[in-house]
C-alpha positions in Angstrom: 0.0 0.0 0.0 2.8 2.4 1.0 4.9 1.5 -2.0 1.9 2.2 -4.3 1.4 5.6 -2.7 5.1 6.5 -3.1 4.9 5.3 -6.7 1.9 7.5 -7.4 3.7 10.5 -5.8 6.7 9.8 -8.0 4.6 9.6 -11.1 2.7 12.8 -10.2 6.1 14.6 -9.6 7.4 13.2 -12.9 4.4 14.5 -14.9 4.7 17.9 -13.2 8.2 18.3 -14.5 7.3 17.0 -18.0 4.4 19.4 -18.4 5.3 22.4 -20.6 8.7 21.0 -21.7 9.6 19.8 -25.2 9.7 16.1 -26.0 13.5 16.2 -26.4 13.9 16.7 -22.6 13.4 13.6 -20.5 13.2 13.5 -16.6 14.3 10.7 -14.5 13.3 9.9 -10.9 16.1 12.0 -9.6 14.4 15.0 -11.3 17.5 15.7 -13.4 16.6 16.6 -17.0 18.4 14.9 -19.8 18.5 16.2 -23.5 17.7 13.4 -26.0 20.2 14.5 -28.7 18.5 12.8 -31.6 15.1 14.3 -30.8 16.6 17.7 -30.1 18.6 17.7 -33.4 15.6 16.6 -35.4 13.5 19.4 -33.8 16.1 21.9 -34.9 16.2 20.5 -38.4 12.4 20.6 -38.6 12.3 24.2 -37.5 15.2 25.4 -39.8 15.7 24.9 -43.5 19.5 24.2 -43.8 21.5 22.9 -46.8 25.2 22.4 -47.4 26.1 23.3 -51.0 29.0 21.5 -52.6 30.9 23.2 -55.4 34.0 21.3 -56.3 36.2 21.2 -53.2 34.2 24.1 -51.7 31.3 23.7 -49.3 28.9 26.5 -48.2 26.2 26.5 -45.6 22.8 28.2 -46.3 19.7 28.7 -44.3 16.4 29.7 -45.9 14.8 32.8 -44.3 11.0 32.4 -44.5 10.3 36.0 -43.6 12.7 37.5 -46.1 12.0 34.9 -48.8 15.6 34.0 -49.8 18.6 31.8 -48.8 21.2 33.3 -46.5 24.9 32.3 -46.7 26.0 31.6 -43.1 28.8 30.2 -41.0 27.8 26.6 -40.1 29.0 27.4 -36.5 26.0 29.7 -36.2 24.0 26.5 -35.5 25.6 26.6 -32.1 23.8 29.8 -31.3 20.5 28.2 -32.2 21.3 25.2 -30.0 22.4 27.4 -27.1 19.3 29.6 -27.3 17.0 26.6 -27.1 18.9 24.9 -24.3 19.1 28.1 -22.2 15.3 28.6 -22.6 14.8 25.4 -20.6 17.9 25.7 -18.4 19.5 22.5 -19.8 22.7 24.0 -21.4 25.9 22.1 -21.0 29.0 22.3 -23.2 28.7 18.6 -23.9 25.1 18.8 -25.1 26.0 21.7 -27.4 28.8 19.7 -29.0 26.8 16.6 -29.4 23.8 18.4 -30.8 25.9 20.4 -33.2 27.6 17.2 -34.4 24.2 15.6 -34.9 22.7 18.5 -36.8 25.7 19.3 -39.0 26.1 15.7 -40.0 22.3 15.5 -40.8 22.0 18.6 -43.0 21.0 17.8 -46.5 23.8 18.1 -49.1 23.2 19.4 -52.6 25.2 20.3 -55.6 25.8 24.0 -56.6 25.0 23.2 -60.2 21.6 21.8 -59.1 20.7 24.7 -56.9 22.2 28.2 -57.0 24.2 27.4 -60.1 21.4 26.3 -62.3 19.4 28.5 -64.7 16.9 30.1 -62.4 14.1 30.7 -64.9 12.2 33.8 -65.6 11.7 35.1 -62.1 12.6 38.1 -59.9 12.4 38.3 -56.1 10.4 41.1 -54.6 9.7 41.7 -50.9 6.1 40.4 -51.2 6.7 37.5 -53.6 8.4 36.1 -56.7 7.5 37.7 -60.0 6.9 35.0 -62.6 7.4 36.5 -66.1 5.9 33.5 -67.9 2.7 33.6 -65.9 3.0 37.4 -65.6 1.9 37.4 -62.0 3.3 37.4 -58.5 3.9 34.0 -56.9 4.6 33.2 -53.2 8.2 33.0 -52.0 9.6 29.5 -52.1 13.0 27.9 -51.4 12.9 26.2 -54.8 13.8 29.4 -56.6 17.2 29.6 -54.8 17.3 33.4 -54.5 20.0 34.8 -52.3 18.7 38.3 -52.1 15.5 40.4 -52.4 14.7 44.1 -53.1 13.4 46.0 -50.2 10.0 46.9 -51.5 6.8 45.2 -52.6 5.7 44.9 -56.2 2.3 46.6 -56.7 0.3 45.5 -59.7 -2.2 48.1 -60.8 -4.0 49.5 -63.8 -1.0 50.1 -66.1 -3.0 51.1 -69.1 -4.5 54.1 -67.3 -1.1 55.4 -66.3 0.1 55.0 -69.9 -2.8 57.0 -71.2 -2.0 59.7 -68.8 1.6 59.8 -69.9 0.6 59.8 -73.6 -1.9 62.6 -73.2 0.6 64.6 -71.0 -2.0 64.7 -68.3 -1.2 64.8 -64.6 0.4 61.4 -64.1 -0.7 59.0 -61.4 2.9 58.4 -60.6 5.4 61.0 -59.6 8.1 58.9 -61.2 6.4 59.1 -64.6 6.3 62.9 -64.3 10.0 63.0 -63.5 11.0 60.8 -66.4 8.7 62.5 -68.8 10.4 65.8 -68.0 13.9 64.2 -68.2 13.5 62.1 -71.4 10.5 63.5 -73.2 9.3 61.1 -76.0 12.0 58.6 -74.9 10.3 57.9 -71.6 8.8 54.7 -73.2 12.1 53.1 -74.3 13.7 54.0 -71.0 10.9 52.4 -69.1 11.0 49.4 -71.4 14.7 49.0 -70.6 14.1 49.3 -66.8 11.4 46.6 -67.0 13.6 44.5 -69.2 16.4 44.6 -66.6 14.2 42.5 -64.3 14.0 39.8 -67.1 16.9 37.3 -66.8 17.8 37.0 -70.4 19.1 39.1 -73.3 17.6 37.0 -76.1 14.3 38.9 -76.7 15.8 42.3 -77.3 19.5 42.8 -78.2 20.1 46.4 -77.3 22.1 48.7 -75.1 21.5 52.3 -74.2 23.6 55.5 -74.0 22.2 58.4 -72.0 23.9 61.7 -73.0 23.7 65.2 -71.7 25.8 67.9 -70.0 27.0 67.5 -66.5 25.0 68.5 -63.4 21.6 67.7 -64.8 20.5 64.7 -62.7 21.9 61.7 -64.6 23.7 60.4 -61.5 20.5 60.8 -59.5 18.8 58.6 -62.1 21.6 56.0 -62.0 21.4 55.8 -58.3 17.6 55.4 -58.5 18.0 52.4 -60.9 20.3 50.7 -58.4 17.7 51.1 -55.7 15.1 49.6 -58.0 17.1 46.5 -58.8 19.0 46.1 -55.6 22.7 46.9 -55.1 23.6 43.2 -55.3 22.0 42.9 -58.8 23.9 45.8 -60.4 27.5 46.0 -61.7 29.4 49.1 -62.6 32.0 48.1 -65.3 33.0 50.9 -67.7 32.5 50.7 -71.4 36.3 50.9 -72.0 37.0 48.0 -69.6 34.2 45.8 -71.0 35.6 46.2 -74.5 39.3 46.0 -73.6 40.7 43.1 -75.7 43.6 42.4 -73.3 44.2 38.8 -72.6 43.8 39.3 -68.8 40.5 41.3 -68.9 38.6 40.2 -65.8 35.8 42.8 -66.2 33.4 40.5 -68.1 33.1 38.2 -65.1 31.7 41.1 -63.0 28.5 40.9 -65.0 27.8 37.3 -64.0 24.5 37.0 -62.2 23.7 40.7 -62.5 20.6 42.3 -63.9 22.0 45.7 -65.0 25.4 47.1 -65.7 25.4 50.9 -65.4 28.4 53.2 -65.6 28.1 57.0 -65.6 31.3 58.3 -67.3 31.6 57.3 -70.9 33.0 60.7 -72.0 35.9 60.3 -74.4 35.7 56.6 -74.2 36.8 54.4 -77.0 35.1 51.1 -77.8 38.1 49.0 -78.5 36.5 45.7 -79.3 32.8 46.3 -80.3 32.4 42.5 -80.9 32.3 42.1 -77.1 29.2 44.4 -77.0 27.5 42.2 -79.6 28.3 39.1 -77.6 27.1 40.6 -74.3 23.8 41.7 -75.8 23.3 38.6 -77.9 21.9 36.2 -75.3 24.5 33.4 -76.0 27.1 31.9 -73.7 30.5 33.4 -73.3 33.7 32.6 -71.5 35.1 35.1 -68.9 38.3 35.1 -66.8 38.1 35.4 -63.1 41.1 36.6 -61.1 42.9 33.8 -59.3 40.1 31.4 -60.2 39.0 29.2 -63.0 37.3 30.7 -66.0 33.5 30.7 -66.0 31.1 30.3 -68.9 27.8 32.2 -68.6 25.1 33.9 -70.6 25.0 37.6 -69.8 21.6 39.1 -68.9 22.9 42.3 -67.3 21.4 45.0 -69.5 24.0 47.6 -70.6 23.4 51.2 -69.8 26.1 53.9 -70.1 25.8 57.5 -69.1 28.0 60.5 -70.1 28.4 64.0 -71.4 29.2 62.8 -74.9 29.1 59.7 -77.0 32.1 57.3 -77.1 34.0 56.7 -80.3 34.3 53.3 -82.0 35.7 51.6 -85.0 33.0 49.0 -86.0 30.5 49.8 -88.7 28.9 46.3 -89.0 25.2 46.1 -88.8 25.3 43.8 -85.9 26.8 46.5 -83.7 25.0 49.5 -85.2 21.4 48.2 -84.7 22.0 47.5 -81.0 22.7 51.1 -79.9 20.0 53.4 -78.6 21.0 57.0 -77.8 18.7 59.1 -75.7 19.3 62.6 -74.3 18.7 63.6 -70.7 17.2 67.0 -69.9 17.8 69.1 -66.9 14.9 69.9 -64.6 15.0 73.4 -63.2 14.3 73.6 -59.5 14.3 69.8 -59.2 13.8 69.7 -55.5 10.7 71.9 -55.7 9.1 70.3 -58.7 9.8 66.6 -58.1 8.8 64.8 -54.9 11.6 62.3 -54.3 9.9 60.8 -51.2 6.9 60.0 -53.3 9.1 58.5 -56.0 10.7 56.2 -53.4 7.4 55.1 -52.0 5.9 54.2 -55.5 8.7 52.0 -56.7 6.5 48.9 -56.6 3.9 50.5 -58.9 6.5 52.0 -61.2 8.4 48.8 -61.6 5.2 46.9 -62.5 4.5 49.6 -65.1 8.0 49.2 -66.6 7.6 45.4 -66.7 4.3 45.7 -68.4 5.9 47.8 -71.1 8.9 45.5 -71.3 6.6 42.5 -72.0 5.1 44.3 -75.0 8.6 45.4 -76.2 9.9 41.8 -75.9 7.1 40.6 -78.1 8.3 43.0 -80.8 12.0 42.2 -80.1 12.9 45.9 -79.9 12.8 48.9 -77.7 10.5 51.6 -79.0 12.4 53.5 -81.7 11.5 57.2 -81.4 12.4 59.7 -84.1 15.0 61.2 -81.7 16.7 57.8 -81.1 16.9 57.2 -84.8 18.3 60.7 -85.4 20.9 60.4 -82.6 22.0 56.9 -83.7 22.5 58.0 -87.4 24.5 61.1 -86.3 26.7 59.0 -84.0 27.4 56.4 -86.6 28.2 59.1 -89.2 30.5 61.0 -86.7 32.3 57.8 -85.8 32.9 56.6 -89.3 36.5 57.7 -89.2 37.4 55.6 -92.2 34.9 57.3 -94.4 36.1 60.7 -93.1 39.7 59.7 -94.0 38.6 58.6 -97.5 36.5 61.7 -98.1 39.4 64.0 -97.2 42.2 62.2 -99.1 40.8 60.2 -102.1 38.3 60.4 -104.8 36.6 57.8 -106.9 38.4 57.1 -110.2 37.6 54.2 -112.4 40.6 52.1 -113.4 42.8 53.9 -110.8 44.6 52.1 -108.0 46.3 53.0 -104.7 49.1 51.0 -103.2 47.9 49.4 -99.9 51.2 50.3 -98.1 50.9 53.9 -99.2 47.2 54.2 -98.3 47.8 52.7 -94.8 50.7 55.1 -94.1 48.5 58.0 -95.2 45.8 56.7 -92.9 48.2 56.6 -89.9 49.5 60.1 -90.7 45.8 61.3 -90.9 45.1 59.7 -87.5 48.1 61.4 -85.9 47.1 64.7 -87.4 43.6 64.3 -86.0 44.7 63.1 -82.6 43.1 59.7 -83.1 44.7 57.4 -80.5 43.5 54.1 -81.8 44.1 53.7 -85.6 42.9 50.4 -87.1 45.3 47.7 -88.1 46.0 47.2 -91.8 43.7 44.1 -91.8 40.8 45.9 -90.0 41.2 48.9 -92.3 40.9 46.6 -95.3 37.7 45.1 -93.9 36.2 48.6 -93.4 37.1 49.7 -96.9 35.6 46.5 -98.4 32.4 47.2 -96.5 32.3 50.5 -98.4 32.9 48.8 -101.8 36.6 49.7 -102.0 38.0 46.3 -102.9 41.6 45.1 -102.7 43.4 43.4 -105.6 46.8 42.0 -105.8 49.6 41.8 -108.5 52.6 39.5 -108.5 55.7 41.3 -109.7 58.7 40.0 -111.5 61.9 41.5 -110.1 65.4 41.3 -111.8 66.7 39.2 -109.0 64.1 36.5 -109.8 61.8 37.2 -106.8 58.1 37.5 -107.3 56.6 39.5 -104.5 52.8 40.0 -104.2 51.7 43.7 -104.0 48.3 44.8 -102.9 46.3 47.7 -104.3 42.8 49.3 -103.7 41.1 49.9 -107.0 38.9 52.6 -108.4 40.2 55.3 -106.1 43.1 57.8 -106.3 44.7 60.4 -104.1 43.4 63.9 -104.3 
């Protein structure tokens, strides 16, 4: 009888201690709690979404943040803080338990390949604060670990009646958005292609529209303010700042291209007096195909660039490529100064309406992608033609030094020396090589022919001429 009563008291005491404690804490008759490591570890794994990503010999630890909607790169030892916080909550912390629990959890974390997660083609998505934008469905989806985002912009996307705002812009009525007002006053008729480019920057491919943009105007007129605004729209981690000169540098150790990997926009705000050394790079970057890029102190990477190219400056850069593949890609727009900017433009309102404005830009971008071109305004066409004409240095050289003359010829060596002298006289720092000059002349219909001479010493050298032109 007495033994039964003692047993009941012990059972009641045991239940009192168990009540309100997690299942991974077990009490014995001496009232000392014991942490069941396997149960404790599984409880942590159920509460947290951990993965270890294997990339060659490198391993990285990530945790998915449900609130933020993306994966966070962390030190795996941070798990000890999670363990310690839980143990302290129930006054069961010991160094031994922390070690055993950490070992159990770290050995139990799911291991995945980088190429199957963060390294795979992500699909046509962009991560906003309130969800994932799905370009194919053209709607906002819920955050999900499966997208493998590692960042997120700090504002919500706000779908709304885009057509109404576009009508307001077209009719020059009071715009619903302060941002539309700002850009209308800054770009005029070119507000549409600029907004298309902004929306297109959220699309992770360059295949639909192969274009880049130059924004030109005098200094001190707000171009830098616009550039900073674009970075806040896309998120600092999604924007690179490689100069036009560095991108097109044809040096063998050019690491600039790799800086575009994984970015949405490349924007640089000083192209004045730049020279596009290797325009073929621009064609590759805007072409949507894969390319190889060097990475400093690491292995080369192969990737398909989708960072839209936007360069800002006081004057257009010079170049040496007149091929159609390069010419058709450039879009030149001029930026206008807004007098009394701080009084006329409400920057706080612009910041608050980012979610609506981005939706409007993506709405326009979808229509532009269907046409495979940014809107070509009369001013864009005029600026492009002027730039191409002004930069056709070979044509300028020919016009100043030669005339068309049927059955006439000019020795290639003499013409090339005249070309180099002309470049020196005009302070042109980057004359074309003889081969590139030949290619440019042939594009203009000035063809090269060759003759094989017979010399008294028996040698038969081949001499090259350009036909149907002669020196003035």
